[in-house]
N, C-alpha and C positions, 0 to 999 in steps of 0.2 A: 104583266103588260102583254098586250096582244098586237101592238103596232108601234112604229116609231113616232116620237114627238106627240104624245097625247096629253102631257101636262102643260097647261098654259104658262108661258113665260114672256118676259119682256117688260117694257115700261107699263106701269099700272097694274101689273099682275103680282101675285103674292108669293109666299114661300112654301116649300114642301115641308109639312109638319107630320110628325109621327105621334100616334097615340101612345098612351102609357103602356107598359108591358112590352112584350116582344112583338114589335110591328116590323113587317118585312116588305120592302119594295123589291120584287123580283123582276129584273130587267128582261129576263127570258129571251135573251138573244137580240133584243131591240136596243135602240139608242134613244136617249132622252136629254133635253136641255132644260135646266131649271134656273130660276133667279138665284136661289140659295135655299138653305135649310132653315126651317122654323124650329119648333120644339122637337127635342129628341132626348133619348136617354141612352145609357150604356147598353141597353138591350135592343135598341133600334138597329136594323140591318138593311143594307143595300147589297143585293146578291144577283148573280146570274146563274140560274139553275138549268139553263138549256144546254144539254150535252152537245159539245162541239160548237156552241154559239159564241159570238163575240159581241159585246155591248160596249157602247161609249156613253158615259155620263158626263155632260158638259155643265159646269156650274159657274155662275157669276154674271149672268145676263143682267142688264140694267145697272151694271157697276155695283152689284149688291155685295155687302159684307155679311157673312154668316158663319156659323160653326155647326159641327156635327159631332155629337158625343158617342155615337154608335160605331158600328163596324162595317166597313166595305170589304166584301170578300167575293170570291167566285167559286162556288161549290163544284160545278161541273163545266161551266163555260169560262169565258174570260171577260173581265171588266177592265176597261180603259177609262182613265179620268182626264178630263180637260178642264183647266181653270181659265176662264176668260174674264174680261172686264177689269176695271180699276180697283175693285174692292178686295177684301181679304177673306179667304176661306181657311178656317182653322179646323183641322181634323184631330180630335182628341183621342180617338179610339185605337185599339190594336188591330189596324187594318192588315189584311192578308191578301188582298187582290194582287195578282202578279202580272197584270197587263201594263201598258205604258201609262206614264203620268206626264202630261204636257202642260206647262204653265205659259199660256199665251199672253197673260196680262195680270197686273196686280200682284198679290201675294198669296202663296199657298204655304200655310204653316202646319208642320207635322211634328212628331216626336219620334224618338227611337223605338217607341212601341210599334211603329209601322214596320212590318216585317215581310212584305210581299216579295221584294227583291226584283221588281221589274225595272224597266228603263225610265229615266227622268230626262226631260229636256226643258230648257228655259228659253223663251223668245227674248229678243232684245228688249230691255227695260223691265223684265219680270224679276220677281224675288222668290226664293225658296227660303222659308224660315224653319229652323230646327230648334224646338223648345226642349231643353234638356233638364230633367229634374235630378235633384241630388238624392242618393249617390248616383253618379253618372257612370254606368257600367255597360250600356247597350249601344249598338250602332244601327243606323238605318242601312240595310243592304240594298244595293242597286246594281243591276247588270251593266248599266251605262248611265253616266251623267254628262250631258252635253250642255254647256253654258254659252248661250248666245250664238249669234251669227255674225253680225258686223258692228254691234254696239254694246252698251254696258248691261251687265246683269249683276245681281246681288245674291249672296248666300249669307243669311243672318243667323248666327248662333246666339241663343238666349239661355244663359245658364242660371239656374236657381241656387246653385252652390258651386263649389270648386269643381272644375272639369277633371276628367280622368287623365292621368299622365301615361296611361297604357292603352286606352281604347279610343280610337277615332270615332266620332259620333255619326259620321257618314263613311261608308265603305262602298266605293264605286269601282267595280272591276275594270271598267274602261272609263277614264276621265278625259274629257275634251274641253278645252277652253279656247273660245274664239273671240273675235272682236278687236284684236290688237292689244298692245301693251297697256296694262293697268285697266283692262276693260271689265274684269271680274272683281267686284268688291266683296271682301269677307268682312262682315260686320259682327263684332263680338261684344255682347253685353253681359256683365256680371252683376246679378241682382243681390248677391250676398258676399261680394268680395272675392278675391283670388290671391293665391300665394305665388311666390316666385317659382318658376319651373317651366318646363317645355311640355306643351299639350298638343297631341295630334288632333286635327280637325277633320280632314278628309284623307282617307287612305285609298290608294290606287294600286291594287295587287298586280295589275298588268306590268308594273315596273316603269311606265312612262306616262307622260301627260300629252295627250293629243292636241291638235290645233297649234297654237304658238307656244304651248308649254307653260312653265311656271311664271314666265314674264307677264302673263295675262293677269296675274293676281296682285291685288293691292289690299292693304289693311285700312279699314275705315278709321277715322280719328277716334282716339281713346280719351278718357278723362285725363286731365293734366298730371295727376299724381301717379299715373300708370304708364310704365315704359314697356313696350313689347314690339316684336317684329315677327314677320312671317318667315318661315324657314322651309326650304324644300329638303326634307329629310330623306335623302335617297337610300340610306341604309334601311329605313323602315317603309319606304314607298309611301310617304305621307307628307301632307302640307301641315306644318305645325305652327302653333303660336308660342313663341319663346318670350316669356314674361321675365324681365330682368329687374324690375323694381315695382313693388306693390306696397307702399308704405302703410296703407290702412284700407279697411273694407269700405265699400261704397255705401 
């Protein structure tokens, strides 16, 4: 790219599609907004190759829902990602960009393959989804995770198998929960059942939760056959799900 905002976006505009093979969008230190992603493969790349440059990719105009199968990275510059609109953006690749991730609306769904380690922030009403495949052994590293300002936010964990009892699937060095008591909903879905046990969801190595602390968190309703509660595991610096009854798989 050679300038800011050169790809048409907004109502009536299309999606950013990648050709087959290794197709690269080099932001080159510029910023761009798109409705969403069209066709892509695991070889598709969004990058910033401008030395010392900083680019912002904004996705979700026109309330678009889309997914990207490729990789977002910053080879020499910095890529920041902003999710806008009421739709869902799913990032399936092993993204390594280390700029900020801002969810201003809708849902951003990622997986523990995302390893950039930058900061994440959720605006009021926004959702961060964590899709965890079995065996669940990896975590999404974050320098900061800031949840909301004055109203509700959601972090949704979607497990394809039993979660790990030893690895939290989000590790936020600095965790801040705003918005008042019960303002942050942790939604947990088990697509292949779960066994009784205690499972770390979010680890906060700093040793404390900013904002109003653990009282900001609440557990979304679970199936009637499943009993579980949230636990602030101060010995492990983590927010855990303690499953006390799981009679059968879902």
